N, C-alpha and C positions, 0 to 999 in steps of 0.2 A: 352495719350502720344500726346505731342504738335507737331506741322510740324518740328520744326527744332530739335527735338530729335528723330525723326522718320528718318529726313534725314541723321543725324548723325550714326544710327545704318545702315542702307542701305549703305551710303558710306562704313562704317567699313566691312561690308560683300562683298562689290563689290569691293574693293582696290585689284587689283592683288599683289600676294604673300602674303597676309594676309589671313592665314586658321583660324580655331577655337582656335586652340591652341596658336597662336601669339596674337590674338584678346583677349583672356582671359588675356593674361599676361599685356596686354597694358591697358585693364580694371581694372586689379588689381592695377597697377602702377598711374593710372591717374584719376582713379575714376568714371569717364562715358564715354559715347562714344563721347559727344560733347566737354570734355575736352582733348581728345586724338588728336583731330583736330587742338587745341590750342597751341599745343606745339611746340617747335623750333626742328630744324634739329638733334641739337646737343643732346637734352633731348631723340628724339625718337632713335638716333643712340647708347645710352646707354642700350637700350633694345635690338639691333638687329645690322643690318648692314646699311651702307651709302645707298645700294639700297632699303632696305626696308623704311627707312625714308623717301626717294624722293616718292616712291610708295604711301605712307599714305598722303604726302603733296599733292599730284597730283590728283585734282578731277577725278574720272571716267567717262568716256565720257557719260555713260548711266544714272548717277545718275539723273539728272533732270528728264527724261521719266520714270524712275523707280519709284520716288516719286510721279509724278502725277498720275500713272497708281494705286499704292497702296492707295493713297488718294481716288481716285474715287471708288476703290474697297470697300473701308471702309466705304465710304458715302452712299452704294448702300443699306445697311440693316444694323439692331440691331444684326443681327446674326453672324458678322464678328469682329475679333478681332488680332491684333498684340500684341505678349507678348517676351518681351526680358527677358534675364538674370536678374534676380533681381526684375522683375515685381510681383505683387501679384497674376496675372493671371497665372503665369508661373508655370507648374507643378511641386511640388517640388520633386517628385520622381525622375525627369529627373536631378537635382542638384546633383544627387549621383552617376550617371554614370560617366564613364571616358571621355566622349567627348560629353557632354551637348549642343545641339544647341544653337547659339547665339540669334536666333529669331524663333518664331513659328507663323505660320499662321493657324488661327482657324476659322471654319465655321461650323454653326449649333448651336442647342439648348443649348449644352453644354459649348459652348463658353462664352455665357452671363453667365450662371448659372452652373459652374464646377459640375460634379457628385461625389455623396458620396457613390456611389456603389464601392466595390471592383473590382478591373480590372483583367481580366484573357486573356492572349491572345491564339489565336487558328491560326495556319498556317499550310501550306502544299502544295501539289504539284499544279501546274497549271493544269494539265493534270491528274486528278484522276481518278482512278475506280469509277463506279457509286456507290460501297459499301463505297469507301472513302468519296464521296460526300455526301450520306447520313447520315455516322457519323459527319461528321463537323456540320451537319444541326442539327442534333438530340441533340449533346454535346452543342452546342451555345444555341437552344432552351430551354434545361433543364437550363442551367446558366442563361439566362435571366429571365426565370419563378423562378431561386431561388435568383433574385435581383443582379447579377453580371453584368457588364459592357463588352462586349465581345470587346477585341483588334485586329485588322486585316490590312490587307494591300491593300485590294479593288483588287486585281488582280482575274484573272479568276479561277476557280477551288475552292479549300478550303477555299480561303480567302472570296469569294463572297458567298458561302455556310453558313460560320461562320458569316456573316454579317446578312444574310437573317435570318438565325435561331434565332439568338438574337432578331430579331423584331419580329418574330414570336410567339415568347415566352413573348412578353411583355415587354422585357429589352431594355438596353440603348447598343450602340455601336458607336465605335470609328476607325476610318479608317485612318490609317497614310500611306501618297501617296509619291510618287516620282516624281512628277510634282508641279507646281505652281497650286495654287487653281482655277484658273480659265481655268483650264482646267480638264476634266475627262478622266483618261486612266486606263482600256481600254474603248473604246466607248461604248462597251454592256453594260456597267455597270453605264449610265448615269442615268436611271430610279432609279436605287439600290442607286446610290450617292445622289438623291434627299431625297430618305426616310432617309438614314442614317443622314442626315442635318437636317431632321425635329425630329429626335428621339435620336440624338447622336450629332457627330463632325467629321468632316474631317479637319485632321492636316498636315502640311507640314512644313519642314524649308526651302525650296527652293523658291526663288522670284517668284513671278506673272509673267507668261510668260515663265516659265522653261519648258521646252518640257519632253516627255518621255524618258530621257537619261538612257543608260544601266546602267551606273555606280551609278545612282541616288538610285537605287532600293536596293541593298545590304546595301548601308549607311542607308536608313531609319530604317533597321532593328533592330539598336540598341535603337530606339526609342519605337518600337512597344514592345521589351522586357523589356525596362528601364519604361515604363509606367504601366508593370502590375507585379503583383504579383507572376505570375508564366505563363509558357508558354507551350501549349498543341501541340505538332504535330502529325497531324492526318495520312498524308501519306508523304513520301519523298524518293525520289531516292537520292542514294549515294552521288552525286554532287548536290543536291537541295540548294537552298538558304535558305530553312527552316532551315536547318542544321547550317547556320549561325546565324540565329535567337535564335537558342536552344543554340549554344556555347556562344553567347553573354549573354545571360539569365543566363548562369551557372557561367559566369566571373562577372557578377552584383551580385550573390550570391541569385539569384532566383531559383525557383523550376521550374524542366523541367519534362515533362509528356510525354508519347508516347503510341499511340494505336498500338497494334502489329497486323499483318496481315499474310496473306499467304507466307510462304516460297518461293512459285512459282512467287511471283508478285515483279517486280522490284521497284514498288513504296511503298513497306513495307521495303526495305532494309536499307533506312536509319532511319525509325523507330527501326528497330531491332538493328543497330549499336548504338543508342542513350542508349537503354535499355541495352545494353552490357557493356556502359561506366557509367551506372549508372542512367541514367532517370528511372522515376518511371512508370512501366507498368500500364496502366489504362482500364478498359473493359467497365465502366460507369461514367457518369457525376458525380456520388456520392464520387467516389474514390478520384477524385480532390478537392471537396468540404470538404471531411475528412480530406485530406492531407493539406489543406491551414486552416483549424479549422474553416471554414465557413459554416460548419452543423452539427449538432448533431443527426438529423435524423436517425432512425436505416436503414441498407439497406433492401431492399424489401425482404420478405421472399420466394418470387415464389410459394405460395401456389396454385396460379392459373393455373399452369404448369400442364399438364397431368401427370400421374404416369409414371415414366422411362425417364423424362426429356423432354424440350420442344419440341423435334421433334417426340415423341413418337405417336402423334395424326395423323401425315400426312407422311406415307413412301417415298413420293416422295420429301417431304421436306428434310428428314433425307438423301435420297440418294444424292442430290445435293450437300450438304455438304456446305464449304464456299469459295471454290476454283471455278473457272471456270471450266465447265465442257462441253463435246460433247454430242449430242443426243445419238451416239452410245453408250458413257460410261453409260449414263442414263437407256439405254434400259437392258445392261449388269447387272447392278445394282439391276433394278427394275422388271424384265422379262415383261415389259407392250410392247404390238405391237405397231408400229410406230403411227398410229391414235389416239389411246387412250393417249399414252404419249405426243404427240403434243396438244390434246385438253386440257389436263390437264395443261401442260406448259403454253397454252395460258391463262386458266383460273387464273392461278397463276400471269401472267405476267400483266393482266387487273387489278388485286387486290394489284398491285405493291409489289409483293413478290419475283420476279423474273424478273430480266432484260436480254434482249437478246443482246449478244454482237457480232462485227464482228468476222467472221470465224465461223460461226454456234455454238458458244459457248452460255452457260447459265450461269448466276451468280445469287446466291439467295444474298436478300438484307436483313438486319436485320429488325427485327419487330421494331416498333414504329416510 
């Protein structure tokens, strides 16, 4: 893309009152972003109002600075690209969604060489339970190992665990963010963002310099679901933004998956609501792979489990169950004295099988 074409696209996105829908109508009518700004007021008014025509003909005050910032960003490395509607580099999956972004800023190895791997989205709470975060990492690691590319939003909690798990599994991952690509939000994920760029891509529809505005994060969710063949919700409260992503995925004709959890956990209620609405309940990564016809491998037979089930070999693990539980409750279930019980819990905690929660509660973590 040459400088004049980039300037025209930036002007189209920066012009006040010109949203994505209006911009697409203008592009369809006149053929290109540059052609839009060569039109007379009369021609523009035929597609809108006099106010819109004046807005298009008036150059946005921030255009020159934004163009310079974008050019400098692009020149800083070969791992940067700006793709517009109709570009060969523009993801074809997004052309089928209701509101495809006009421009995409892309940073990372996949910006120069798009992935051939199937894409799966993993989303969930920013404040997950320890079990939920472990589930996200384990599922993503399995997907990465199976050759899938994991898509998420770089947020705290489930998103971060999903990106990390995909990388641990040797796979690729794509982060769709709600800021300009010259910023990392949250700051805690700066190192993770660098890893993603080295083994995947960070994507945004927002111009460089865009701060983390609250309205941008729900908006980017349509890109997460639109890129992916399916969306897995790991944990979500009933008002979670992850449910927006799931709804958008369903509206886009994509598969929606949800991991069930404790009936006592607020972070499981969103997943349970999705399952009631028709989302597919999944327990292992293989469930998702089979549903998307990405694997013909048989389910593990479970021959390594002790007779009587996975908990039969350890009465304390069995007594823990999968919900948070107090020390008093565990004593009642096991009959162990306080000293022995605390020593056993500490051993399980050091082995990564149990996590200590606030309020004196303990929670079992899934194996693997």
